[in-house]
N, C-alpha and C positions, 0 to 999 in steps of 0.2 A: 396570196402574197403578202407578206409583211413587210411593209415599208416603214424604216426606222431613220430618224434623222433628228439631229439637234439644231436649234436655231443659231447657236453660236459656233457651228462647224467652220473652221477656218481652211479646211482642205478641200471640201466639196460643197458648194453652195447649195443651200437647201431648195432653191428653184429647180435643181436636177430631179429631186425626188418628186416634186410636185409635177414636173413634166412627164415623168416617168408614169406616174398615177394617171395623168390627163391621156397619155398614149395607151393605156391599159383599160380605159374606161369601158370600152366594149367587150372586154374579155369575159368569158363566161366564169372565170374564177373570181372569187371574192378578194378584194384588196383591202387590207387592213393598214390604216395609216397610224403610226405613232410617232408624233413629232413632240419633241421635248423643248420647250422654252427654257433657253439658258444651256441647253446641252452641248457639249463640245462633240468632236468628231467621233471619238469612241464611247461617249456619253459616260466617261470616267468619273465624272462628277454626279451620275445618277445610276450607279452600278446595280444597286438592288431593284429599282423599278425595271431598268433595262433587263436584266436577268429573268426577273418575274414575268415580264411581258413576253419574252421569248419562250420561256418554258411553258407558259400558259397557252400560247398559240400553237406550239408543237403538240402538247397534250390534247388540245382540243382537236386539232385537225387530223393527228394520227389515230386518235381514239374513234373519231367520227368516220374514218375511212376502213375501219374493219369491218369484215363482212361476217 
């Protein structure tokens, strides 16, 4: 699971993502946090790194799940 959150999100407090990660701590699935200092709700001020991170995450997990 990829958890993405900006520290300056005015719609959803970053603590929600941190609590989500804490609650999934014992999950057998890998949790990948991506917290962006200064990022807003949609990370529109960090579009390139946001898009690259999402694309790389999908590429890695879709590729590694092929049999």
